[in-house]
Each structure stands twice: as C-alpha cells, then as structure tokens.
C-alpha positions as CSV (number, residue, x, y, z in Angstrom):
1,M,10.3,-17.4,2.1
2,P,10.8,-15.0,-0.7
3,K,14.4,-14.2,-2.0
4,P,15.8,-11.0,-0.7
5,A,16.4,-8.3,-3.5
6,A,19.5,-9.0,-5.7
7,G,22.6,-7.8,-4.1
8,K,21.1,-7.2,-0.8
9,K,21.3,-9.0,2.5
10,H,17.9,-10.3,4.0
11,D,17.6,-8.3,7.2
12,A,15.2,-5.9,8.9
13,K,17.1,-2.8,7.5
14,T,16.9,-3.6,3.8
15,E,14.0,-6.1,3.7
16,A,11.2,-5.0,1.4
17,R,7.8,-4.5,3.1
18,L,4.3,-5.0,2.0
19,G,1.4,-2.8,3.2
20,V,-1.8,-0.9,2.9
21,F,-2.0,2.8,2.8
22,W,-4.3,5.8,2.4
23,L,-4.1,9.4,1.6
24,V,-6.1,11.2,4.2
25,D,-6.5,15.0,4.3
26,G,-3.3,15.3,2.3
27,K,-1.3,12.9,4.5
28,L,0.1,9.4,3.7
29,L,-1.0,6.9,6.3
30,L,0.8,3.5,6.0
31,E,1.0,0.2,7.8
32,S,3.3,-2.5,6.6
33,A,5.2,-5.8,7.5
34,P,8.5,-7.3,6.2
35,L,8.1,-9.5,3.3
36,S,9.2,-12.4,5.1
37,E,6.1,-12.0,7.5
38,C,3.6,-11.6,4.7
39,E,0.8,-14.1,3.7
40,Q,0.3,-16.0,0.5
41,Y,-2.9,-14.9,-1.3
42,G,-3.2,-16.6,-4.6
43,D,0.0,-16.2,-6.6
44,H,1.1,-13.3,-4.6
45,L,2.3,-12.4,-1.0
46,N,0.3,-9.6,0.7
47,Y,0.4,-7.7,3.9
48,P,-1.5,-9.8,6.4
49,G,-4.0,-7.2,7.4
50,S,-7.0,-5.9,5.6
51,H,-7.8,-2.3,4.9
52,I,-11.0,-2.5,7.0
53,R,-9.2,-4.1,10.0
54,V,-6.3,-1.5,10.0
55,W,-8.8,1.4,9.6
56,E,-10.9,0.2,12.5
57,R,-7.9,-0.2,14.7
58,W,-6.8,3.4,13.7
59,Q,-10.2,4.8,14.5
60,E,-9.9,3.3,18.1
61,F,-6.5,5.1,18.4
62,G,-7.6,8.3,16.9
63,K,-5.2,8.1,13.9
64,V,-8.2,8.5,11.4
65,P,-11.4,10.4,11.6
66,A,-13.9,8.2,13.7
67,E,-16.9,9.0,11.7
68,T,-15.6,7.9,8.3
69,E,-15.4,4.7,6.3
70,Y,-12.1,3.1,5.1
71,E,-13.1,3.5,1.4
72,E,-13.8,7.3,1.5
73,Y,-10.2,8.1,1.1
74,A,-7.8,7.2,-1.7
75,R,-6.0,3.9,-0.8
76,G,-3.9,1.1,-2.1
77,R,-1.6,-1.9,-1.3
78,S,1.7,-3.4,-2.4
79,M,2.0,-7.1,-3.3
80,Y,4.9,-9.4,-4.2
81,S,5.0,-12.3,-6.9
82,P,7.4,-14.9,-5.7
83,S,7.2,-16.7,-9.2
84,T,8.4,-13.5,-11.1
85,N,10.3,-11.9,-8.1
86,A,8.3,-8.6,-8.9
87,F,6.6,-6.1,-6.7
88,T,3.3,-4.3,-7.7
89,L,1.8,-1.3,-6.2
90,L,-2.0,-1.0,-6.7
91,A,-3.7,2.4,-5.8
92,D,-6.3,4.9,-6.5
93,R,-5.8,7.3,-9.3
94,C,-5.6,10.1,-6.7
95,I,-2.3,8.5,-5.4
96,L,-1.0,7.2,-8.6
97,K,-1.0,10.7,-10.4
98,R,1.3,12.0,-7.6
99,K,5.0,11.0,-8.2
100,D,6.0,12.5,-4.8
101,L,3.6,10.0,-3.0
102,I,4.7,7.0,-5.1
103,A,8.3,7.9,-4.2
104,K,7.5,8.2,-0.6
105,I,5.6,4.9,-0.5
106,K,8.3,3.0,-2.4
107,E,10.9,4.5,0.1
108,E,9.0,3.6,3.1
109,L,8.3,0.1,1.8
110,R,11.8,-0.2,0.5
111,L,10.4,-1.3,-2.9
112,P,12.6,-1.4,-6.0
113,K,12.4,1.1,-8.9
114,Q,11.1,-1.5,-11.1
115,T,7.8,-1.8,-9.1
116,T,4.9,-2.1,-11.3
117,L,2.1,0.5,-10.7
118,G,-1.5,-0.2,-11.4
119,T,-5.1,0.4,-10.6
120,D,-7.9,-1.9,-9.2
121,S,-11.6,-1.4,-8.9
122,H,-11.2,-2.0,-5.1
123,Y,-9.1,1.1,-4.7
124,R,-11.3,4.0,-5.9
125,C,-12.0,6.7,-3.4
126,F,-15.4,8.5,-3.2
127,H,-14.0,11.4,-5.3
128,C,-13.1,9.1,-8.2
129,L,-16.4,7.1,-7.8
130,H,-18.4,10.3,-8.1
131,G,-16.2,12.2,-10.7
132,S,-15.1,14.9,-8.5
133,H,-11.5,16.1,-7.9
134,C,-9.1,14.0,-6.0
135,E,-7.5,15.6,-2.9
136,E,-4.1,17.0,-3.3
C-alpha cells in the first residue's frame, strides 16, 4: 500500500484519490477511488475503472448524453508513482489550460500542490483533434 502524504494520517478524509474525469458541456464530471484501493498499472497506481466503462455506466444512469462517445469530450486521469511518491495528472489541453479546473480536480482528488501536469495522446477531445476551439 502506498505511503500516506507526508504529515497526514492515512484515512478516508485525507487520503489522496485517483480517478478519471471529463469536461462535459462546461461541467467537470469525476469518478475516483482512494489511493489504497487503486490498481497497479506498470510503475504506477491507477483508478481501477477505465474511461469507457465509467462512461457507459454514466450513460445508463443519464449522467452523460446517451448518444455520445467517451472520447468526444475533454478528459483525463490522475496517477501515482509509489517509487517516487509523486502524483501526475494527465489531461486534454482544454482542461490543462484552465487553472480553475485543475484546482478543482486537485481539491476533489486531494492531490498535493506538487502534482505534475501533462498531456497524453489518449486524452485529446474531438475539438483538439480537429483543430477547433476547446469548450469553456
């Protein structure tokens, strides 16, 4: 199990979380799990659900538009490296350019200020893929 953040007790109220998220029609949608419940994926820990599965479940419940694909909207995920005790937030440029969204994601996931931000070819919305403007 990963170490709790320095100076913090390991409990549900302070434990960092890993998750997947989208920006849908200007609204941040996020699903996460405590770090202690996340899965090993290579050298990192990741949220145990995929974007595809979460999106399909949310479509069933009406949380996201039924006639859309999960990759249409700006999205991302958070990861943790146990070897370096570091968090990374990978996301679409439409999300990364908005400091307010990054702050909200970090707050909801209880991520440290030192969380690394980055892009990944998997997290490119249709707007970015086709060179049009990102949603605000």
